[in-house]
N, CA, C and O atoms as a GROMACS GRO file, in nm:
protein
  484
    1MET      N    1  35.983  11.596  -7.536
    1MET     CA    2  35.899  11.490  -7.489
    1MET      C    3  35.900  11.378  -7.592
    1MET      O    4  35.883  11.401  -7.712
    2LYS      N    5  35.921  11.256  -7.543
    2LYS     CA    6  35.920  11.139  -7.630
    2LYS      C    7  35.789  11.065  -7.612
    2LYS      O    8  35.746  11.040  -7.499
    3PHE      N    9  35.726  11.030  -7.722
    3PHE     CA   10  35.600  10.958  -7.716
    3PHE      C   11  35.625  10.810  -7.736
    3PHE      O   12  35.721  10.770  -7.802
    4HIS      N   13  35.537  10.727  -7.678
    4HIS     CA   14  35.546  10.583  -7.697
    4HIS      C   15  35.412  10.533  -7.750
    4HIS      O   16  35.315  10.609  -7.759
    5ASP      N   17  35.407  10.406  -7.785
    5ASP     CA   18  35.288  10.350  -7.848
    5ASP      C   19  35.185  10.294  -7.750
    5ASP      O   20  35.079  10.248  -7.792
    6LYS      N   21  35.215  10.298  -7.619
    6LYS     CA   22  35.126  10.234  -7.522
    6LYS      C   23  35.000  10.314  -7.494
    6LYS      O   24  34.897  10.256  -7.457
    7LEU      N   25  35.005  10.445  -7.512
    7LEU     CA   26  34.891  10.532  -7.484
    7LEU      C   27  34.871  10.628  -7.601
    7LEU      O   28  34.967  10.663  -7.669
    8PRO      N   29  34.746  10.672  -7.624
    8PRO     CA   30  34.726  10.775  -7.727
    8PRO      C   31  34.808  10.901  -7.691
    8PRO      O   32  34.830  10.932  -7.574
    9VAL      N   33  34.850  10.971  -7.794
    9VAL     CA   34  34.936  11.088  -7.774
    9VAL      C   35  34.867  11.193  -7.688
    9VAL      O   36  34.931  11.255  -7.603
   10TYR      N   37  34.737  11.215  -7.708
   10TYR     CA   38  34.669  11.318  -7.629
   10TYR      C   39  34.675  11.285  -7.480
   10TYR      O   40  34.684  11.375  -7.396
   11MET      N   41  34.668  11.155  -7.446
   11MET     CA   42  34.675  11.116  -7.305
   11MET      C   43  34.817  11.134  -7.250
   11MET      O   44  34.835  11.169  -7.134
   12GLN      N   45  34.917  11.112  -7.333
   12GLN     CA   46  35.055  11.134  -7.290
   12GLN      C   47  35.079  11.283  -7.264
   12GLN      O   48  35.151  11.320  -7.172
   13ILE      N   49  35.018  11.367  -7.348
   13ILE     CA   50  35.030  11.512  -7.326
   13ILE      C   51  34.958  11.549  -7.197
   13ILE      O   52  35.007  11.632  -7.120
   14MET      N   53  34.843  11.489  -7.173
   14MET     CA   54  34.771  11.514  -7.047
   14MET      C   55  34.859  11.476  -6.928
   14MET      O   56  34.871  11.553  -6.833
   15ASP      N   57  34.921  11.357  -6.934
   15ASP     CA   58  35.008  11.313  -6.824
   15ASP      C   59  35.125  11.408  -6.805
   15ASP      O   60  35.164  11.439  -6.692
   16TYR      N   61  35.181  11.454  -6.915
   16TYR     CA   62  35.293  11.549  -6.912
   16TYR      C   63  35.250  11.678  -6.840
   16TYR      O   64  35.323  11.729  -6.754
   17LEU      N   65  35.133  11.729  -6.875
   17LEU     CA   66  35.085  11.853  -6.812
   17LEU      C   67  35.044  11.829  -6.667
   17LEU      O   68  35.067  11.914  -6.581
   18LYS      N   69  34.983  11.714  -6.640
   18LYS     CA   70  34.945  11.682  -6.502
   18LYS      C   71  35.068  11.677  -6.411
   18LYS      O   72  35.065  11.726  -6.299
   19THR      N   73  35.174  11.617  -6.461
   19THR     CA   74  35.297  11.610  -6.382
   19THR      C   75  35.349  11.751  -6.353
   19THR      O   76  35.388  11.781  -6.240
   20LYS      N   77  35.349  11.836  -6.455
   20LYS     CA   78  35.397  11.974  -6.435
   20LYS      C   79  35.310  12.048  -6.334
   20LYS      O   80  35.360  12.128  -6.254
   21ILE      N   81  35.178  12.022  -6.336
   21ILE     CA   82  35.088  12.085  -6.241
   21ILE      C   83  35.111  12.029  -6.101
   21ILE      O   84  35.117  12.104  -6.004
   22ALA      N   85  35.126  11.896  -6.090
   22ALA     CA   86  35.142  11.831  -5.959
   22ALA      C   87  35.270  11.876  -5.889
   22ALA      O   88  35.270  11.893  -5.768
   23ILE      N   89  35.378  11.894  -5.964
   23ILE     CA   90  35.504  11.933  -5.901
   23ILE      C   91  35.516  12.085  -5.887
   23ILE      O   92  35.616  12.136  -5.836
   24GLY      N   93  35.414  12.156  -5.932
   24GLY     CA   94  35.414  12.301  -5.916
   24GLY      C   95  35.490  12.378  -6.022
   24GLY      O   96  35.509  12.499  -6.011
   25GLU      N   97  35.535  12.307  -6.125
   25GLU     CA   98  35.606  12.376  -6.232
   25GLU      C   99  35.511  12.471  -6.306
   25GLU      O  100  35.552  12.576  -6.356
   26ILE      N  101  35.384  12.431  -6.310
   26ILE     CA  102  35.279  12.519  -6.361
   26ILE      C  103  35.182  12.538  -6.245
   26ILE      O  104  35.115  12.443  -6.204
   27GLY      N  105  35.175  12.658  -6.193
   27GLY     CA  106  35.096  12.684  -6.074
   27GLY      C  107  34.950  12.716  -6.103
   27GLY      O  108  34.911  12.741  -6.217
   28GLY      N  109  34.870  12.717  -5.997
   28GLY     CA  110  34.730  12.751  -6.007
   28GLY      C  111  34.712  12.891  -6.063
   28GLY      O  112  34.778  12.985  -6.019
   29GLY      N  113  34.622  12.904  -6.159
   29GLY     CA  114  34.596  13.033  -6.222
   29GLY      C  115  34.692  13.067  -6.335
   29GLY      O  116  34.673  13.165  -6.407
   30GLU      N  117  34.795  12.986  -6.349
   30GLU     CA  118  34.895  13.012  -6.453
   30GLU      C  119  34.842  12.967  -6.589
   30GLU      O  120  34.770  12.867  -6.600
   31GLN      N  121  34.877  13.040  -6.691
   31GLN     CA  122  34.829  13.010  -6.826
   31GLN      C  123  34.913  12.899  -6.889
   31GLN      O  124  35.036  12.900  -6.880
   32LEU      N  125  34.844  12.804  -6.952
   32LEU     CA  126  34.914  12.700  -7.029
   32LEU      C  127  34.959  12.761  -7.161
   32LEU      O  128  34.904  12.862  -7.206
   33PRO      N  129  35.059  12.701  -7.223
   33PRO     CA  130  35.096  12.750  -7.357
   33PRO      C  131  34.976  12.739  -7.450
   33PRO      O  132  34.888  12.655  -7.430
   34SER      N  133  34.973  12.822  -7.552
   34SER     CA  134  34.862  12.812  -7.648
   34SER      C  135  34.869  12.677  -7.717
   34SER      O  136  34.974  12.612  -7.720
   35VAL      N  137  34.757  12.636  -7.772
   35VAL     CA  138  34.752  12.508  -7.844
   35VAL      C  139  34.858  12.508  -7.955
   35VAL      O  140  34.930  12.410  -7.974
   36ARG      N  141  34.865  12.618  -8.025
   36ARG     CA  142  34.962  12.628  -8.136
   36ARG      C  143  35.106  12.616  -8.086
   36ARG      O  144  35.188  12.545  -8.144
   37GLU      N  145  35.137  12.689  -7.976
   37GLU     CA  146  35.274  12.684  -7.920
   37GLU      C  147  35.311  12.543  -7.877
   37GLU      O  148  35.418  12.492  -7.910
   38LEU      N  149  35.222  12.480  -7.802
   38LEU     CA  150  35.254  12.347  -7.749
   38LEU      C  151  35.260  12.243  -7.861
   38LEU      O  152  35.345  12.154  -7.858
   39SER      N  153  35.173  12.254  -7.959
   39SER     CA  154  35.177  12.158  -8.070
   39SER      C  155  35.308  12.172  -8.148
   39SER      O  156  35.365  12.074  -8.195
   40LYS      N  157  35.354  12.295  -8.161
   40LYS     CA  158  35.482  12.319  -8.231
   40LYS      C  159  35.597  12.264  -8.148
   40LYS      O  160  35.688  12.198  -8.200
   41GLU      N  161  35.593  12.291  -8.018
   41GLU     CA  162  35.700  12.244  -7.928
   41GLU      C  163  35.707  12.091  -7.924
   41GLU      O  164  35.816  12.033  -7.925
   42LEU      N  165  35.590  12.025  -7.919
   42LEU     CA  166  35.586  11.880  -7.908
   42LEU      C  167  35.582  11.809  -8.044
   42LEU      O  168  35.591  11.687  -8.053
   43ARG      N  169  35.570  11.889  -8.147
   43ARG     CA  170  35.564  11.836  -8.284
   43ARG      C  171  35.448  11.738  -8.303
   43ARG      O  172  35.464  11.626  -8.351
   44VAL      N  173  35.331  11.786  -8.262
   44VAL     CA  174  35.209  11.707  -8.281
   44VAL      C  175  35.104  11.797  -8.346
   44VAL      O  176  35.119  11.919  -8.352
   45ASN      N  177  34.999  11.735  -8.393
   45ASN     CA  178  34.889  11.807  -8.454
   45ASN      C  179  34.821  11.896  -8.348
   45ASN      O  180  34.799  11.850  -8.236
   46PRO      N  181  34.787  12.020  -8.381
   46PRO     CA  182  34.717  12.107  -8.284
   46PRO      C  183  34.588  12.045  -8.231
   46PRO      O  184  34.552  12.069  -8.116
   47ASN      N  185  34.519  11.966  -8.312
   47ASN     CA  186  34.396  11.900  -8.264
   47ASN      C  187  34.424  11.805  -8.149
   47ASN      O  188  34.340  11.786  -8.061
   48THR      N  189  34.543  11.745  -8.150
   48THR     CA  190  34.581  11.654  -8.042
   48THR      C  191  34.599  11.731  -7.912
   48THR      O  192  34.552  11.688  -7.806
   49VAL      N  193  34.665  11.845  -7.920
   49VAL     CA  194  34.683  11.929  -7.800
   49VAL      C  195  34.547  11.982  -7.754
   49VAL      O  196  34.518  11.985  -7.635
   50GLN      N  197  34.464  12.021  -7.850
   50GLN     CA  198  34.331  12.072  -7.815
   50GLN      C  199  34.251  11.966  -7.740
   50GLN      O  200  34.182  11.997  -7.643
   51ARG      N  201  34.261  11.842  -7.785
   51ARG     CA  202  34.189  11.734  -7.717
   51ARG      C  203  34.241  11.716  -7.574
   51ARG      O  204  34.164  11.693  -7.481
   52SER      N  205  34.373  11.726  -7.558
   52SER     CA  206  34.432  11.716  -7.423
   52SER      C  207  34.376  11.825  -7.333
   52SER      O  208  34.338  11.798  -7.219
   53TYR      N  209  34.372  11.946  -7.383
   53TYR     CA  210  34.320  12.058  -7.305
   53TYR      C  211  34.173  12.036  -7.270
   53TYR      O  212  34.130  12.064  -7.158
   54GLN      N  213  34.096  11.986  -7.366
   54GLN     CA  214  33.954  11.962  -7.341
   54GLN      C  215  33.934  11.856  -7.232
   54GLN      O  216  33.848  11.869  -7.146
   55GLU      N  217  34.016  11.751  -7.238
   55GLU     CA  218  34.004  11.646  -7.136
   55GLU      C  219  34.047  11.697  -6.999
   55GLU      O  220  33.986  11.662  -6.898
   56LEU      N  221  34.152  11.779  -6.996
   56LEU     CA  222  34.195  11.837  -6.868
   56LEU      C  223  34.086  11.929  -6.812
   56LEU      O  224  34.066  11.937  -6.691
   57GLU      N  225  34.019  11.997  -6.901
   57GLU     CA  226  33.910  12.085  -6.858
   57GLU      C  227  33.793  12.002  -6.806
   57GLU      O  228  33.729  12.039  -6.708
   58ARG      N  229  33.767  11.890  -6.871
   58ARG     CA  230  33.660  11.800  -6.825
   58ARG      C  231  33.690  11.747  -6.685
   58ARG      O  232  33.599  11.720  -6.606
   59GLU      N  233  33.821  11.732  -6.654
   59GLU     CA  234  33.862  11.685  -6.522
   59GLU      C  235  33.875  11.800  -6.421
   59GLU      O  236  33.917  11.780  -6.308
   60ASP      N  237  33.838  11.921  -6.463
   60ASP     CA  238  33.842  12.042  -6.379
   60ASP      C  239  33.983  12.084  -6.340
   60ASP      O  240  34.001  12.159  -6.244
   61LEU      N  241  34.083  12.036  -6.411
   61LEU     CA  242  34.220  12.077  -6.380
   61LEU      C  243  34.257  12.210  -6.445
   61LEU      O  244  34.344  12.282  -6.397
   62VAL      N  245  34.190  12.241  -6.554
   62VAL     CA  246  34.214  12.368  -6.623
   62VAL      C  247  34.080  12.428  -6.661
   62VAL      O  248  33.977  12.360  -6.661
   63TYR      N  249  34.082  12.555  -6.694
   63TYR     CA  250  33.962  12.622  -6.746
   63TYR      C  251  34.005  12.714  -6.859
   63TYR      O  252  34.119  12.761  -6.863
   64THR      N  253  33.913  12.738  -6.949
   64THR     CA  254  33.944  12.823  -7.064
   64THR      C  255  33.864  12.951  -7.054
   64THR      O  256  33.745  12.950  -7.027
   65GLN      N  257  33.934  13.061  -7.078
   65GLN     CA  258  33.867  13.190  -7.087
   65GLN      C  259  33.870  13.231  -7.233
   65GLN      O  260  33.977  13.248  -7.293
   66ARG      N  261  33.755  13.247  -7.289
   66ARG     CA  262  33.743  13.278  -7.431
   66ARG      C  263  33.832  13.397  -7.469
   66ARG      O  264  33.824  13.505  -7.410
   67GLY      N  265  33.915  13.375  -7.567
   67GLY     CA  266  34.002  13.481  -7.617
   67GLY      C  267  34.125  13.505  -7.532
   67GLY      O  268  34.213  13.582  -7.570
   68MET      N  269  34.133  13.441  -7.416
   68MET     CA  270  34.246  13.464  -7.324
   68MET      C  271  34.339  13.344  -7.318
   68MET      O  272  34.460  13.361  -7.304
   69GLY      N  273  34.285  13.223  -7.327
   69GLY     CA  274  34.367  13.103  -7.320
   69GLY      C  275  34.316  13.005  -7.217
   69GLY      O  276  34.205  13.017  -7.166
   70THR      N  277  34.402  12.907  -7.187
   70THR     CA  278  34.367  12.801  -7.093
   70THR      C  279  34.454  12.816  -6.969
   70THR      O  280  34.575  12.837  -6.979
   71PHE      N  281  34.391  12.807  -6.853
   71PHE     CA  282  34.459  12.832  -6.726
   71PHE      C  283  34.443  12.714  -6.631
   71PHE      O  284  34.344  12.640  -6.638
   72VAL      N  285  34.541  12.696  -6.544
   72VAL     CA  286  34.535  12.590  -6.443
   72VAL      C  287  34.437  12.632  -6.333
   72VAL      O  288  34.436  12.748  -6.291
   73ALA      N  289  34.356  12.537  -6.288
   73ALA     CA  290  34.261  12.564  -6.180
   73ALA      C  291  34.335  12.617  -6.058
   73ALA      O  292  34.446  12.574  -6.027
   74GLU      N  293  34.273  12.711  -5.990
   74GLU     CA  294  34.337  12.773  -5.874
   74GLU      C  295  34.303  12.704  -5.743
   74GLU      O  296  34.359  12.737  -5.639
   75ASP      N  297  34.212  12.610  -5.747
   75ASP     CA  298  34.169  12.538  -5.628
   75ASP      C  299  34.278  12.438  -5.586
   75ASP      O  300  34.307  12.343  -5.658
   76GLU      N  301  34.337  12.461  -5.469
   76GLU     CA  302  34.445  12.373  -5.421
   76GLU      C  303  34.398  12.231  -5.397
   76GLU      O  304  34.475  12.136  -5.408
   77ASN      N  305  34.270  12.216  -5.363
   77ASN     CA  306  34.216  12.080  -5.342
   77ASN      C  307  34.220  11.997  -5.469
   77ASN      O  308  34.242  11.876  -5.464
   78ILE      N  309  34.200  12.061  -5.582
   78ILE     CA  310  34.204  11.990  -5.710
   78ILE      C  311  34.345  11.942  -5.738
   78ILE      O  312  34.365  11.829  -5.783
   79VAL      N  313  34.443  12.026  -5.711
   79VAL     CA  314  34.582  11.988  -5.733
   79VAL      C  315  34.623  11.876  -5.636
   79VAL      O  316  34.692  11.782  -5.674
   80MET      N  317  34.579  11.888  -5.510
   80MET     CA  318  34.611  11.783  -5.412
   80MET      C  319  34.546  11.652  -5.452
   80MET      O  320  34.606  11.545  -5.437
   81SER      N  321  34.424  11.658  -5.501
   81SER     CA  322  34.354  11.538  -5.548
   81SER      C  323  34.430  11.476  -5.665
   81SER      O  324  34.441  11.354  -5.674
   82LEU      N  325  34.482  11.559  -5.754
   82LEU     CA  326  34.561  11.511  -5.867
   82LEU      C  327  34.686  11.438  -5.816
   82LEU      O  328  34.719  11.330  -5.864
   83LYS      N  329  34.755  11.499  -5.720
   83LYS     CA  330  34.878  11.438  -5.666
   83LYS      C  331  34.848  11.302  -5.602
   83LYS      O  332  34.922  11.206  -5.621
   84LYS      N  333  34.738  11.296  -5.525
   84LYS     CA  334  34.701  11.170  -5.461
   84LYS      C  335  34.667  11.064  -5.565
   84LYS      O  336  34.704  10.947  -5.550
   85SER      N  337  34.597  11.104  -5.667
   85SER     CA  338  34.560  11.011  -5.774
   85SER      C  339  34.684  10.957  -5.844
   85SER      O  340  34.693  10.838  -5.873
   86MET      N  341  34.780  11.046  -5.871
   86MET     CA  342  34.904  11.003  -5.936
   86MET      C  343  34.983  10.910  -5.844
   86MET      O  344  35.043  10.813  -5.890
   87ALA      N  345  34.984  10.941  -5.714
   87ALA     CA  346  35.056  10.857  -5.618
   87ALA      C  347  34.993  10.718  -5.611
   87ALA      O  348  35.064  10.617  -5.606
   88GLU      N  349  34.861  10.712  -5.609
   88GLU     CA  350  34.792  10.582  -5.605
   88GLU      C  351  34.828  10.497  -5.727
   88GLU      O  352  34.849  10.377  -5.715
   89GLU      N  353  34.834  10.561  -5.842
   89GLU     CA  354  34.868  10.487  -5.964
   89GLU      C  355  35.010  10.430  -5.955
   89GLU      O  356  35.034  10.314  -5.990
   90ILE      N  357  35.103  10.511  -5.907
   90ILE     CA  358  35.243  10.466  -5.893
   90ILE      C  359  35.250  10.349  -5.795
   90ILE      O  360  35.316  10.249  -5.821
   91ILE      N  361  35.181  10.363  -5.682
   91ILE     CA  362  35.184  10.259  -5.579
   91ILE      C  363  35.120  10.130  -5.630
   91ILE      O  364  35.174  10.021  -5.609
   92ASN      N  365  35.006  10.143  -5.696
   92ASN     CA  366  34.939  10.022  -5.748
   92ASN      C  367  35.027   9.950  -5.850
   92ASN      O  368  35.036   9.827  -5.849
   93ASN      N  369  35.092  10.026  -5.938
   93ASN     CA  370  35.182   9.964  -6.035
   93ASN      C  371  35.299   9.894  -5.964
   93ASN      O  372  35.338   9.784  -6.002
   94PHE      N  373  35.353   9.960  -5.863
   94PHE     CA  374  35.464   9.904  -5.785
   94PHE      C  375  35.422   9.772  -5.719
   94PHE      O  376  35.493   9.672  -5.726
   95ILE      N  377  35.306   9.775  -5.654
   95ILE     CA  378  35.258   9.655  -5.585
   95ILE      C  379  35.237   9.541  -5.683
   95ILE      O  380  35.274   9.427  -5.655
   96GLN      N  381  35.177   9.571  -5.798
   96GLN     CA  382  35.155   9.466  -5.899
   96GLN      C  383  35.288   9.405  -5.944
   96GLN      O  384  35.298   9.283  -5.959
   97GLU      N  385  35.388   9.489  -5.966
   97GLU     CA  386  35.518   9.438  -6.010
   97GLU      C  387  35.585   9.355  -5.900
   97GLU      O  388  35.644   9.250  -5.928
   98MET      N  389  35.575   9.402  -5.777
   98MET     CA  390  35.635   9.328  -5.666
   98MET      C  391  35.564   9.194  -5.646
   98MET      O  392  35.629   9.092  -5.622
   99GLU      N  393  35.432   9.194  -5.655
   99GLU     CA  394  35.358   9.067  -5.643
   99GLU      C  395  35.391   8.975  -5.759
   99GLU      O  396  35.395   8.853  -5.744
  100GLY      N  397  35.416   9.034  -5.875
  100GLY     CA  398  35.459   8.957  -5.990
  100GLY      C  399  35.594   8.889  -5.968
  100GLY      O  400  35.623   8.785  -6.028
  101LEU      N  401  35.675   8.949  -5.883
  101LEU     CA  402  35.805   8.890  -5.847
  101LEU      C  403  35.791   8.787  -5.736
  101LEU      O  404  35.888   8.721  -5.699
  102GLY      N  405  35.669   8.772  -5.683
  102GLY     CA  406  35.645   8.669  -5.584
  102GLY      C  407  35.646   8.717  -5.440
  102GLY      O  408  35.639   8.636  -5.348
  103PHE      N  409  35.654   8.847  -5.419
  103PHE     CA  410  35.653   8.899  -5.282
  103PHE      C  411  35.510   8.908  -5.229
  103PHE      O  412  35.418   8.942  -5.303
  104SER      N  413  35.492   8.878  -5.100
  104SER     CA  414  35.363   8.897  -5.035
  104SER      C  415  35.350   9.045  -4.999
  104SER      O  416  35.448   9.119  -5.002
  105GLN      N  417  35.229   9.087  -4.964
  105GLN     CA  418  35.209   9.227  -4.926
  105GLN      C  419  35.290   9.261  -4.800
  105GLN      O  420  35.343   9.371  -4.788
  106LYS      N  421  35.300   9.164  -4.707
  106LYS     CA  422  35.379   9.187  -4.585
  106LYS      C  423  35.526   9.207  -4.621
  106LYS      O  424  35.592   9.296  -4.566
  107GLU      N  425  35.578   9.127  -4.712
  107GLU     CA  426  35.718   9.140  -4.753
  107GLU      C  427  35.742   9.273  -4.826
  107GLU      O  428  35.846   9.336  -4.811
  108ILE      N  429  35.642   9.314  -4.904
  108ILE     CA  430  35.655   9.443  -4.976
  108ILE      C  431  35.666   9.557  -4.875
  108ILE      O  432  35.749   9.647  -4.890
  109VAL      N  433  35.581   9.553  -4.773
  109VAL     CA  434  35.584   9.657  -4.670
  109VAL      C  435  35.721   9.656  -4.601
  109VAL      O  436  35.779   9.763  -4.578
  110GLU      N  437  35.772   9.538  -4.567
  110GLU     CA  438  35.903   9.529  -4.500
  110GLU      C  439  36.013   9.585  -4.587
  110GLU      O  440  36.102   9.655  -4.539
  111ILE      N  441  36.009   9.554  -4.716
  111ILE     CA  442  36.111   9.605  -4.808
  111ILE      C  443  36.106   9.758  -4.814
  111ILE      O  444  36.209   9.825  -4.812
  112ILE      N  445  35.984   9.811  -4.822
  112ILE     CA  446  35.969   9.957  -4.828
  112ILE      C  447  36.022  10.021  -4.701
  112ILE      O  448  36.097  10.119  -4.706
  113LEU      N  449  35.984   9.966  -4.586
  113LEU     CA  450  36.031  10.022  -4.458
  113LEU      C  451  36.182  10.014  -4.447
  113LEU      O  452  36.246  10.107  -4.398
  114ASP      N  453  36.240   9.902  -4.492
  114ASP     CA  454  36.386   9.889  -4.490
  114ASP      C  455  36.452   9.997  -4.575
  114ASP      O  456  36.552  10.056  -4.536
  115GLU      N  457  36.394  10.021  -4.694
  115GLU     CA  458  36.450  10.122  -4.783
  115GLU      C  459  36.438  10.262  -4.724
  115GLU      O  460  36.530  10.342  -4.732
  116ILE      N  461  36.323  10.290  -4.664
  116ILE     CA  462  36.303  10.421  -4.602
  116ILE      C  463  36.400  10.440  -4.486
  116ILE      O  464  36.448  10.552  -4.463
  117ASN      N  465  36.430  10.333  -4.415
  117ASN     CA  466  36.520  10.341  -4.299
  117ASN      C  467  36.667  10.322  -4.336
  117ASN      O  468  36.749  10.294  -4.249
  118GLY      N  469  36.700  10.337  -4.462
  118GLY     CA  470  36.841  10.334  -4.498
  118GLY      C  471  36.884  10.214  -4.579
  118GLY      O  472  37.004  10.198  -4.604
  119GLY      N  473  36.794  10.131  -4.620
  119GLY     CA  474  36.829  10.019  -4.705
  119GLY      C  475  36.856   9.893  -4.628
  119GLY      O  476  36.889   9.895  -4.509
  120VAL      N  477  36.842   9.782  -4.698
  120VAL     CA  478  36.864   9.650  -4.639
  120VAL      C  479  37.013   9.622  -4.635
  120VAL      O  480  37.085   9.649  -4.731
  121GLU      N  481  37.057   9.566  -4.522
  121GLU     CA  482  37.201   9.531  -4.512
  121GLU      C  483  37.219   9.382  -4.514
  121GLU      O  484  37.332   9.334  -4.507
   0.00000   0.00000   0.00000
């Protein structure tokens, strides 16, 4: 994983784990790597990983069992809500960039429909 300067590292780790949860790479009820393992793998301070886990827990995406580790929430609604939230962010960023290029919302919709239907000729 490569980190950038635009977001704090703990938030980038959260996004990394959220993506893995959203695409099902880490399933509901599955245990996350230990703080020590993930900090070693990502080459970051364990406190940074711990903060990521705490924030994910605050968002109800994971839960911690004392002495057992941190696990992904098993509620499918939470995962679906995460996916929708991530999709909204992608779409909003896309719309902002397209509007920045001077396209109207109607033109953006037409471009998307053209692409879905096989591209503009």
